[in-house]
Residue frames as qw, qx, qy, qz and C-alpha x, y, z in Angstrom:
[[0.225, -0.843, -0.246, 0.421, -54.77, -10.65, 36.38],
 [0.460, 0.747, 0.018, 0.480, -53.73, -7.54, 34.54],
 [0.484, 0.180, -0.406, 0.754, -51.12, -5.32, 36.19],
 [0.291, -0.457, 0.096, -0.835, -53.68, -2.96, 37.74],
 [0.847, -0.364, -0.220, -0.318, -55.42, -5.92, 39.38],
 [0.794, 0.016, -0.427, 0.432, -52.06, -7.26, 40.59],
 [0.162, 0.356, -0.314, 0.866, -51.29, -3.90, 42.21],
 [0.559, -0.450, -0.047, -0.694, -54.71, -3.94, 43.89],
 [0.917, -0.274, -0.271, -0.107, -54.25, -7.39, 45.41],
 [0.541, 0.429, -0.509, 0.514, -50.66, -6.76, 46.54],
 [0.232, -0.504, 0.462, -0.692, -51.47, -5.39, 50.07],
 [0.864, -0.215, 0.118, -0.439, -53.69, -8.40, 50.80],
 [0.898, 0.218, -0.337, 0.179, -50.98, -10.83, 49.71],
 [0.300, 0.539, -0.488, 0.617, -48.45, -8.92, 51.77],
 [0.383, -0.415, 0.476, -0.674, -50.46, -9.05, 55.03],
 [0.048, -0.079, 0.991, -0.097, -51.46, -12.70, 54.53],
 [0.578, 0.269, 0.343, -0.690, -55.17, -12.10, 53.92],
 [0.830, 0.467, -0.078, -0.294, -54.84, -13.73, 50.50],
 [0.572, -0.346, 0.684, 0.290, -52.75, -16.76, 49.63],
 [0.571, 0.654, -0.197, -0.456, -52.08, -16.51, 45.93],
 [0.604, -0.149, 0.743, 0.245, -51.39, -19.67, 43.94],
 [0.568, 0.689, -0.053, -0.448, -51.00, -19.41, 40.19],
 [0.688, -0.048, 0.612, 0.388, -49.72, -21.26, 37.16],
 [0.399, 0.815, -0.070, -0.415, -48.67, -19.83, 33.83],
 [0.863, 0.257, 0.268, 0.343, -47.03, -20.90, 30.61],
 [0.314, 0.876, -0.072, 0.359, -45.44, -17.44, 30.36],
 [0.542, 0.138, -0.437, 0.704, -42.25, -16.18, 31.98],
 [0.342, -0.770, -0.499, 0.202, -43.47, -14.65, 35.29],
 [0.382, -0.424, 0.001, 0.821, -40.89, -11.87, 35.08],
 [0.041, 0.160, 0.479, 0.862, -42.71, -10.62, 31.98],
 [0.348, -0.494, -0.630, -0.487, -46.27, -11.03, 33.28],
 [0.555, -0.667, -0.463, 0.182, -46.14, -10.45, 37.06],
 [0.002, 0.927, -0.126, 0.354, -45.39, -7.02, 38.55],
 [0.495, 0.398, -0.616, 0.466, -42.04, -6.97, 40.33],
 [0.322, -0.418, 0.476, -0.704, -43.53, -6.10, 43.75],
 [0.891, -0.102, 0.117, -0.426, -45.79, -9.16, 43.66],
 [0.857, 0.321, -0.393, 0.092, -43.12, -11.41, 42.18],
 [0.232, 0.513, -0.622, 0.544, -40.65, -10.48, 44.92],
 [0.501, -0.287, 0.518, -0.632, -43.16, -11.65, 47.54],
 [0.930, 0.130, -0.004, -0.343, -43.77, -14.97, 45.79],
 [0.511, -0.366, 0.750, 0.206, -41.97, -18.26, 45.43],
 [0.639, 0.538, -0.290, -0.467, -41.48, -19.27, 41.82],
 [0.668, -0.171, 0.721, 0.075, -41.22, -22.91, 40.81],
 [0.374, 0.500, -0.536, -0.567, -40.17, -23.87, 37.29],
 [0.832, 0.102, 0.517, -0.174, -41.88, -26.94, 35.83],
 [0.021, -0.505, 0.688, 0.522, -39.55, -28.34, 33.20],
 [0.737, 0.263, -0.397, -0.480, -40.52, -30.41, 30.18],
 [0.885, -0.240, 0.369, -0.153, -40.88, -34.12, 30.89],
 [0.136, -0.480, 0.810, 0.309, -38.16, -36.54, 29.84],
 [0.547, 0.162, -0.648, -0.504, -38.91, -39.19, 27.21],
 [0.281, -0.061, -0.936, 0.205, -39.10, -41.91, 29.87],
 [0.164, 0.269, 0.569, -0.760, -41.65, -39.87, 31.82],
 [0.528, 0.273, -0.221, -0.773, -43.78, -39.30, 28.73],
 [0.466, 0.102, -0.852, -0.217, -43.60, -43.04, 28.10],
 [0.073, -0.158, -0.857, 0.485, -44.88, -43.71, 31.62],
 [0.381, 0.300, 0.230, -0.844, -47.83, -41.36, 31.02],
 [0.564, 0.237, -0.537, -0.581, -48.69, -43.21, 27.80],
 [0.354, 0.022, -0.932, 0.072, -48.41, -46.60, 29.49],
 [0.124, 0.203, 0.682, -0.692, -50.67, -45.44, 32.33],
 [0.510, 0.291, -0.043, -0.809, -53.31, -44.28, 29.85],
 [0.577, 0.203, -0.692, -0.385, -53.20, -47.64, 28.05],
 [0.337, -0.049, -0.906, 0.251, -53.59, -49.62, 31.29],
 [0.192, 0.143, 0.499, -0.833, -56.32, -47.51, 32.91],
 [0.186, 0.475, 0.856, 0.081, -59.93, -48.70, 32.41],
 [0.118, 0.839, 0.321, -0.423, -60.97, -45.04, 32.41],
 [0.015, -0.666, 0.426, 0.613, -58.46, -44.38, 29.66],
 [0.629, 0.488, -0.428, -0.428, -57.54, -46.50, 26.66],
 [0.452, -0.282, 0.840, -0.101, -57.20, -49.94, 28.22],
 [0.761, 0.360, 0.528, -0.109, -57.61, -52.59, 25.56],
 [0.542, 0.824, -0.147, -0.069, -55.66, -50.75, 22.89],
 [0.854, -0.166, 0.212, 0.444, -52.32, -52.07, 21.69],
 [0.157, 0.956, -0.175, -0.174, -49.63, -49.50, 20.86],
 [0.888, 0.301, -0.068, 0.340, -46.75, -50.61, 18.62],
 [0.637, -0.469, -0.028, 0.611, -43.26, -49.67, 19.79],
 [0.366, 0.151, 0.293, 0.870, -42.49, -47.42, 16.80],
 [0.167, -0.724, -0.441, -0.503, -45.86, -45.70, 17.23],
 [0.584, -0.732, -0.261, 0.237, -45.10, -45.15, 20.91],
 [0.569, -0.235, 0.113, 0.780, -41.72, -43.64, 20.02],
 [0.174, 0.455, 0.406, 0.773, -43.39, -41.33, 17.48],
 [0.355, -0.820, -0.385, -0.232, -45.86, -40.02, 20.08],
 [0.636, -0.587, -0.100, 0.491, -43.03, -39.41, 22.55],
 [0.474, 0.036, 0.255, 0.842, -41.09, -37.52, 19.90],
 [0.009, 0.587, 0.431, 0.686, -44.00, -35.33, 18.81],
 [0.457, -0.770, -0.442, 0.063, -44.97, -34.49, 22.40],
 [0.325, 0.629, -0.210, 0.674, -41.81, -32.44, 22.91],
 [0.261, 0.058, -0.669, 0.693, -41.93, -33.10, 26.66],
 [0.424, -0.102, 0.149, -0.888, -45.61, -32.16, 27.06],
 [0.207, 0.108, 0.954, -0.187, -47.83, -34.89, 28.56],
 [0.487, 0.529, 0.370, -0.588, -51.00, -33.22, 27.28],
 [0.436, 0.578, -0.464, -0.510, -49.70, -33.32, 23.72],
 [0.060, 0.227, -0.970, -0.071, -48.79, -36.99, 24.09],
 [0.314, 0.290, 0.821, -0.378, -52.24, -37.92, 25.45],
 [0.499, 0.601, 0.080, -0.619, -54.00, -35.92, 22.74],
 [0.340, 0.490, -0.697, -0.398, -51.94, -37.68, 20.07],
 [0.070, -0.041, 0.991, -0.110, -52.69, -41.06, 21.64],
 [0.414, 0.433, 0.610, -0.518, -56.41, -40.33, 21.84],
 [0.480, 0.609, -0.205, -0.597, -56.54, -39.05, 18.26],
 [0.215, 0.361, -0.872, -0.251, -54.75, -42.19, 17.06],
 [0.204, 0.109, 0.935, -0.270, -57.08, -44.49, 19.00],
 [0.501, 0.486, 0.322, -0.639, -60.10, -42.90, 17.36],
 [0.465, 0.542, -0.480, -0.510, -58.89, -44.16, 13.97],
 [0.418, 0.199, -0.882, -0.082, -58.60, -47.87, 14.83],
 [0.785, -0.409, -0.283, -0.369, -60.44, -50.55, 16.77],
 [0.874, -0.470, -0.019, 0.123, -57.49, -52.01, 18.66],
 [0.770, -0.140, 0.142, 0.606, -53.92, -51.86, 17.28],
 [0.110, 0.977, -0.031, -0.178, -52.25, -48.44, 16.91],
 [0.819, 0.074, 0.198, 0.533, -49.34, -48.62, 14.49],
 [0.353, -0.341, 0.123, 0.863, -46.93, -45.96, 13.23],
 [0.067, 0.306, 0.569, 0.760, -48.99, -45.12, 10.15],
 [0.278, -0.740, -0.603, -0.104, -52.02, -44.48, 12.37],
 [0.419, -0.664, -0.184, 0.591, -50.07, -42.10, 14.60],
 [0.289, -0.133, 0.348, 0.882, -48.63, -40.27, 11.60],
 [0.049, -0.491, -0.644, -0.585, -52.10, -39.88, 10.17],
 [0.364, -0.762, -0.531, 0.073, -53.45, -38.51, 13.44],
 [0.385, -0.740, -0.036, 0.550, -50.80, -35.89, 14.11],
 [0.460, 0.886, 0.043, 0.034, -49.40, -33.07, 12.02],
 [0.627, 0.483, -0.331, 0.514, -45.80, -33.22, 13.19],
 [0.549, -0.240, -0.471, 0.648, -43.63, -32.24, 16.09],
 [0.143, -0.933, -0.330, -0.013, -44.99, -29.29, 18.01],
 [0.456, 0.390, -0.156, 0.785, -42.87, -26.16, 17.76],
 [0.390, -0.708, -0.454, 0.375, -42.89, -24.50, 21.16],
 [0.299, 0.183, 0.117, 0.929, -43.02, -20.77, 20.50],
 [0.075, -0.804, -0.534, 0.251, -44.83, -17.83, 22.02],
 [0.433, 0.594, 0.201, 0.647, -44.61, -14.71, 19.90],
 [0.165, -0.843, 0.025, -0.511, -44.97, -12.42, 22.89],
 [0.771, -0.624, 0.092, -0.086, -43.13, -14.36, 25.57],
 [0.526, -0.659, 0.496, 0.206, -39.87, -15.90, 26.67],
 [0.763, 0.139, 0.542, 0.323, -39.35, -18.23, 23.69],
 [0.425, 0.866, 0.191, 0.181, -39.75, -15.27, 21.32],
 [0.091, -0.951, 0.290, -0.047, -37.06, -13.25, 23.06],
 [0.696, -0.426, 0.547, 0.184, -34.75, -16.23, 23.64],
 [0.757, 0.308, 0.483, 0.314, -34.76, -17.25, 19.98],
 [0.354, 0.908, 0.048, 0.220, -34.33, -13.75, 18.55],
 [0.363, -0.838, 0.404, 0.047, -31.45, -13.35, 21.00],
 [0.770, -0.156, 0.565, 0.253, -29.94, -16.60, 19.73],
 [0.637, 0.651, 0.308, 0.274, -30.29, -15.41, 16.12],
 [0.075, 0.979, -0.139, 0.126, -28.64, -12.06, 16.85],
 [0.500, -0.695, 0.510, 0.081, -25.78, -13.65, 18.78],
 [0.819, 0.114, 0.500, 0.259, -25.22, -16.27, 16.07],
 [0.489, 0.821, 0.120, 0.269, -24.90, -13.50, 13.47],
 [0.181, -0.928, 0.310, -0.099, -22.56, -11.57, 15.76],
 [0.670, -0.457, 0.576, 0.101, -20.55, -14.77, 16.28],
 [0.296, 0.566, -0.607, -0.473, -20.09, -15.23, 12.49],
 [0.320, -0.003, 0.947, -0.033, -21.96, -18.56, 12.42],
 [0.407, 0.128, -0.390, -0.816, -24.10, -18.68, 9.24],
 [0.410, -0.148, -0.883, -0.175, -25.44, -22.18, 9.93],
 [0.162, -0.385, -0.723, 0.551, -26.70, -21.30, 13.40],
 [0.178, 0.288, 0.034, -0.940, -28.14, -18.05, 12.05],
 [0.432, 0.010, -0.636, -0.640, -30.10, -19.93, 9.39],
 [0.333, -0.254, -0.899, 0.131, -31.35, -22.43, 11.97],
 [0.046, -0.417, -0.559, 0.715, -32.74, -19.78, 14.33],
 [0.281, 0.230, -0.229, -0.903, -34.21, -17.78, 11.45],
 [0.433, -0.074, -0.784, -0.438, -35.97, -20.88, 10.11],
 [0.248, -0.303, -0.850, 0.353, -37.19, -21.84, 13.56],
 [0.115, 0.378, 0.327, -0.859, -38.85, -18.47, 14.05],
 [0.383, 0.202, -0.409, -0.803, -40.40, -18.38, 10.59],
 [0.417, -0.100, -0.875, -0.226, -41.67, -21.97, 10.81],
 [0.170, -0.357, -0.766, 0.507, -43.22, -21.12, 14.19],
 [0.059, 0.790, 0.583, 0.181, -45.25, -18.32, 12.64],
 [0.323, -0.559, -0.100, 0.757, -43.14, -15.27, 13.48],
 [0.366, 0.893, 0.172, -0.200, -43.94, -12.10, 11.54],
 [0.779, 0.222, 0.166, 0.563, -41.29, -11.93, 8.77],
 [0.176, 0.826, 0.031, 0.535, -41.34, -8.13, 8.84],
 [0.595, -0.788, 0.147, -0.059, -40.42, -8.22, 12.54],
 [0.857, -0.179, 0.263, 0.404, -37.43, -10.37, 11.61],
 [0.537, 0.612, 0.166, 0.557, -36.55, -7.99, 8.78],
 [0.169, -0.926, 0.063, -0.331, -36.48, -5.09, 11.25],
 [0.746, -0.607, 0.253, 0.109, -34.27, -7.02, 13.64],
 [0.826, 0.163, 0.248, 0.479, -31.90, -7.98, 10.83],
 [0.270, 0.824, 0.039, 0.497, -31.56, -4.30, 9.89],
 [0.476, -0.846, 0.184, -0.153, -30.65, -3.61, 13.51],
 [0.881, -0.249, 0.257, 0.309, -27.98, -6.34, 13.38],
 [0.647, 0.531, 0.151, 0.527, -26.47, -4.68, 10.31],
 [0.027, 0.869, -0.080, 0.487, -26.17, -1.32, 12.04],
 [0.630, -0.726, 0.216, -0.173, -25.16, -2.61, 15.47],
 [0.811, -0.357, 0.432, 0.169, -22.69, -5.40, 14.70],
 [0.738, 0.351, 0.337, 0.468, -21.54, -4.90, 11.10],
 [0.137, -0.847, -0.040, 0.512, -21.58, -1.15, 10.79],
 [0.376, 0.854, -0.246, -0.261, -19.15, 0.49, 8.41],
 [0.444, -0.380, 0.777, 0.234, -16.92, -2.58, 8.25],
 [0.223, 0.226, 0.831, 0.457, -19.33, -3.55, 5.43],
 [0.247, 0.271, 0.117, -0.923, -21.49, -0.56, 4.37],
 [0.417, 0.026, -0.668, -0.616, -23.28, -2.78, 1.84],
 [0.146, -0.184, -0.942, 0.240, -24.76, -4.90, 4.64],
 [0.215, 0.408, 0.466, -0.755, -27.38, -2.32, 5.59],
 [0.419, 0.339, -0.365, -0.759, -28.40, -1.88, 1.94],
 [0.340, 0.037, -0.913, -0.221, -28.79, -5.64, 1.54],
 [0.036, -0.291, -0.843, 0.451, -30.92, -5.89, 4.68],
 [0.328, 0.425, 0.175, -0.826, -33.18, -3.06, 3.55],
 [0.436, 0.248, -0.629, -0.594, -33.55, -4.83, 0.21],
 [0.208, -0.108, -0.969, 0.082, -34.50, -8.03, 2.08],
 [0.167, 0.387, 0.589, -0.690, -37.17, -6.10, 3.99],
 [0.424, 0.408, -0.185, -0.787, -38.55, -4.72, 0.72],
 [0.345, 0.142, -0.862, -0.344, -38.50, -8.19, -0.84],
 [0.034, -0.249, -0.908, 0.336, -40.50, -9.66, 2.05],
 [0.279, 0.475, 0.335, -0.764, -43.01, -6.83, 1.79],
 [0.387, 0.420, -0.415, -0.708, -43.22, -7.14, -2.01],
 [0.512, 0.139, -0.781, -0.329, -43.41, -10.90, -2.60],
 [0.762, -0.383, 0.126, -0.506, -44.62, -12.07, 0.81],
 [0.359, -0.376, 0.846, -0.123, -44.12, -15.51, 2.26],
 [0.837, -0.456, 0.158, 0.258, -42.91, -18.20, 1.87],
 [0.718, 0.528, 0.025, 0.452, -40.68, -16.84, -0.93],
 [0.035, -0.910, 0.178, -0.373, -39.61, -13.86, 1.17],
 [0.821, -0.538, 0.175, 0.081, -37.89, -16.21, 3.60],
 [0.837, 0.211, 0.108, 0.493, -35.03, -16.62, 1.11],
 [0.211, 0.799, -0.061, 0.559, -34.38, -12.88, 1.13],
 [0.546, -0.769, 0.217, -0.253, -34.10, -12.97, 4.92],
 [0.941, -0.181, 0.177, 0.227, -31.88, -16.06, 4.71],
 [0.643, 0.536, 0.011, 0.547, -29.60, -14.30, 2.24],
 [0.096, -0.860, 0.144, -0.479, -29.36, -11.33, 4.59],
 [0.721, -0.640, 0.243, -0.107, -28.47, -13.34, 7.71],
 [0.914, 0.066, 0.130, 0.378, -25.83, -15.35, 5.85],
 [0.425, 0.696, -0.045, 0.577, -24.28, -12.13, 4.54],
 [0.341, -0.831, 0.193, -0.395, -24.30, -10.57, 8.00],
 [0.903, -0.395, 0.160, 0.062, -22.80, -13.70, 9.55],
 [0.839, 0.149, 0.154, 0.500, -19.89, -13.72, 7.11],
 [0.225, 0.880, 0.012, 0.418, -19.35, -9.96, 6.99],
 [0.444, 0.171, -0.467, 0.745, -16.49, -8.31, 8.91],
 [0.403, -0.732, -0.547, 0.051, -17.77, -7.09, 12.26],
 [0.263, 0.200, -0.233, 0.915, -17.64, -3.63, 13.82],
 [0.259, -0.768, -0.582, 0.073, -19.63, -1.98, 16.58],
 [0.396, -0.066, -0.080, 0.912, -17.62, 1.24, 16.28],
 [0.172, -0.389, -0.289, -0.858, -20.58, 3.34, 15.09],
 [0.606, -0.560, -0.540, -0.168, -22.81, 1.80, 17.76],
 [0.614, -0.451, -0.342, 0.550, -20.42, 2.66, 20.59],
 [0.257, 0.106, 0.081, 0.957, -19.66, 6.07, 19.06],
 [0.299, -0.533, -0.397, -0.685, -23.32, 7.02, 18.99],
 [0.645, -0.594, -0.470, 0.099, -23.79, 5.92, 22.61],
 [0.524, -0.245, -0.181, 0.795, -20.86, 8.14, 23.62],
 [0.033, 0.287, 0.242, 0.926, -22.35, 11.07, 21.70],
 [0.483, -0.613, -0.494, -0.384, -25.72, 10.56, 23.42],
 [0.642, -0.480, -0.399, 0.445, -23.98, 10.57, 26.79],
 [0.332, -0.066, -0.013, 0.941, -22.36, 13.93, 25.96],
 [0.181, -0.484, -0.437, -0.736, -25.69, 15.32, 24.78],
 [0.565, -0.658, -0.496, -0.043, -27.17, 14.67, 28.22],
 [0.570, -0.426, -0.201, 0.673, -24.29, 16.61, 29.77],
 [0.198, -0.246, 0.178, 0.932, -24.36, 19.56, 27.33],
 [0.214, 0.574, 0.754, 0.237, -27.92, 19.68, 25.99],
 [0.007, -0.938, -0.313, 0.152, -28.25, 23.39, 26.88],
 [0.447, -0.440, 0.282, 0.726, -24.84, 24.50, 25.63],
 [0.424, 0.760, 0.031, -0.491, -25.12, 27.02, 22.78],
 [0.819, 0.423, 0.243, 0.302, -24.20, 26.22, 19.19],
 [0.482, -0.313, 0.164, 0.802, -20.86, 27.92, 18.38],
 [0.255, 0.734, 0.182, -0.603, -21.77, 31.28, 16.87],
 [0.111, 0.496, -0.596, -0.621, -19.91, 30.71, 13.60],
 [0.049, 0.092, 0.968, 0.227, -22.01, 27.56, 12.96],
 [0.280, 0.502, 0.615, -0.540, -25.36, 29.25, 13.52],
 [0.357, 0.570, 0.635, 0.379, -27.84, 29.92, 10.73],
 [0.114, -0.426, -0.048, 0.896, -27.59, 33.52, 9.50],
 [0.274, 0.481, 0.753, 0.356, -30.70, 33.61, 7.33],
 [0.004, 0.915, 0.381, 0.129, -31.88, 37.12, 8.28],
 [0.260, 0.715, -0.189, 0.621, -30.32, 40.56, 8.68],
 [0.562, -0.719, 0.189, -0.363, -30.98, 40.45, 12.41],
 [0.963, -0.205, 0.087, 0.152, -29.14, 37.16, 12.73],
 [0.696, 0.433, -0.066, 0.569, -26.20, 38.55, 10.78],
 [0.052, -0.797, 0.162, -0.579, -26.16, 41.70, 12.92],
 [0.747, -0.597, 0.202, -0.210, -25.90, 39.48, 15.99],
 [0.091, -0.664, 0.737, 0.087, -22.83, 37.81, 14.54],
 [0.861, 0.066, 0.481, -0.153, -24.43, 34.54, 13.53],
 [0.858, 0.449, 0.175, 0.180, -22.22, 32.72, 11.04],
 [0.145, 0.936, -0.311, 0.083, -19.37, 35.18, 11.46],
 [0.235, -0.648, 0.724, -0.015, -15.98, 33.55, 11.20],
 [0.897, 0.116, 0.406, -0.127, -17.30, 30.39, 9.57],
 [0.083, -0.551, 0.699, 0.448, -14.66, 28.77, 7.39],
 [0.832, 0.373, 0.000, -0.410, -16.06, 27.20, 4.19],
 [0.758, -0.295, 0.555, 0.177, -14.34, 23.82, 3.82],
 [0.767, 0.501, 0.335, 0.220, -14.34, 23.85, 0.01],
 [0.213, 0.954, -0.174, 0.117, -12.04, 26.87, 0.04],
 [0.387, -0.702, 0.598, -0.017, -9.27, 24.82, 1.63],
 [0.306, 0.427, -0.826, -0.203, -7.00, 22.04, 0.42],
 [0.205, -0.055, -0.976, 0.036, -8.75, 18.69, 0.33],
 [0.472, -0.521, -0.339, -0.625, -11.97, 20.43, 1.47],
 [0.694, -0.420, -0.503, 0.298, -10.73, 20.04, 5.04],
 [0.042, 0.704, -0.149, 0.693, -10.52, 22.89, 7.53],
 [0.377, -0.149, -0.695, 0.593, -9.59, 23.25, 11.19],
 [0.312, -0.414, -0.116, -0.847, -12.64, 24.59, 12.98],
 [0.181, 0.007, 0.798, -0.574, -14.54, 24.17, 16.24],
 [0.419, -0.161, -0.640, -0.624, -17.71, 22.21, 15.47],
 [0.570, -0.470, -0.674, 0.012, -18.94, 21.38, 18.98],
 [0.407, -0.887, -0.038, -0.217, -19.51, 23.08, 22.34],
 [0.089, 0.769, -0.561, 0.293, -16.33, 23.95, 24.25],
 [0.648, -0.445, 0.537, -0.305, -16.73, 21.25, 26.90],
 [0.860, 0.061, 0.506, -0.003, -16.69, 18.36, 24.42],
 [0.446, 0.800, -0.283, -0.285, -14.70, 19.78, 21.52],
 [0.142, 0.589, -0.793, -0.054, -11.88, 17.27, 21.96],
 [0.703, -0.079, 0.642, -0.297, -13.99, 14.19, 22.72],
 [0.241, 0.299, -0.800, -0.462, -13.45, 11.31, 20.28],
 [0.772, 0.065, 0.347, -0.529, -16.49, 9.14, 19.52],
 [0.915, 0.377, -0.009, -0.145, -15.82, 7.20, 16.35],
 [0.238, -0.632, 0.719, 0.164, -12.77, 4.95, 16.37],
 [0.827, 0.334, -0.287, -0.348, -12.83, 2.62, 13.34],
 [0.866, -0.284, 0.407, 0.055, -11.64, -0.94, 13.67],
 [0.043, -0.555, 0.703, 0.442, -8.96, -2.60, 11.55],
 [0.436, 0.195, 0.877, 0.058, -11.56, -4.77, 9.80],
 [0.398, 0.646, 0.637, 0.135, -13.28, -4.51, 6.44],
 [0.285, 0.770, 0.250, 0.513, -14.08, -1.10, 4.96],
 [0.405, -0.912, -0.051, 0.045, -13.15, 0.61, 8.23],
 [0.719, -0.205, 0.212, 0.630, -9.49, 0.12, 7.31],
 [0.333, 0.483, 0.340, 0.735, -10.08, 2.68, 4.52],
 [0.258, -0.881, -0.275, -0.287, -12.07, 4.91, 6.85],
 [0.661, -0.645, 0.004, 0.384, -9.23, 4.95, 9.36],
 [0.574, 0.054, 0.289, 0.765, -6.82, 5.94, 6.59],
 [0.074, 0.711, 0.371, 0.593, -9.21, 8.72, 5.57],
 [0.473, -0.861, -0.186, 0.006, -9.40, 9.98, 9.16],
 [0.681, -0.387, 0.139, 0.606, -5.60, 10.04, 9.31],
 [0.400, 0.371, 0.365, 0.755, -5.55, 12.03, 6.06],
 [0.171, -0.856, -0.326, -0.362, -8.06, 14.55, 7.44],
 [0.620, -0.728, -0.058, 0.287, -5.97, 14.94, 10.58],
 [0.633, -0.088, 0.248, 0.728, -2.85, 15.55, 8.48],
 [0.211, 0.600, 0.381, 0.671, -4.56, 18.21, 6.34],
 [0.358, -0.890, -0.246, -0.136, -5.75, 20.05, 9.43],
 [0.673, -0.567, 0.069, 0.470, -2.28, 20.06, 10.93],
 [0.543, 0.082, 0.354, 0.757, -0.76, 21.34, 7.67],
 [0.128, 0.850, 0.448, 0.245, -3.28, 24.15, 7.26]]
């Protein structure tokens, strides 16, 4: 059902006319409208354990309707269990494919020839997608280059769009590294260009270089939190006028109305710093950006202190 169809069936589910039973490989919270989901019971079917997959295989080999008469070597059985990744259907498909290559005995070489490798569970639009990109971002934020490389490789090997990853890596640079390492954003943009220019699989190394750099870089979310604070003030003062001395005085009429009058040109003052109101009255004294004591922001904090001193001495 699409969401419009779900909305249409909701009243009938609610009054008991319709009993809805469904199964999905997607996260229901992404695919089912909240009103319908709140009126449903959700059961999570977890991946099968190795012993349970083994029981499924044994049942297939002992059932006359299945593959009774075939002999499965222990190492071949272990290989099928491993490649199934907890999915009984995958195990049975691997067993059936292997049996089609021999008359009776299924050994390890037969299984390896029948399957392509362990299935990577990944849905580019669903829960696995968001879980793994979250793990990558949090590994970078946690300064763990090895974990960052693992999650990056897992997404790329599962078929994720490398340009999507490049965009997310740029976000990590701005959100979690910030001005503690101004070079980080430049490096991430270069990685995005490299992926676009040379493509895959070579472009993966550019992304790997970027995530390692971000993982080891000093961390700061000072710009991120500063911008959020500025946005909050904008919503409170969006209709407040621009201070008249900051307004554009491009025409005679504008000048006659006083636009730009009293503006103090910073380059005419010591250190090109001048005391002047640059925001609406209500928020003039609000502080947004507070640099950390990490990386390049140590220098930025010293520069802010210098600016403050010059203003006081003016």
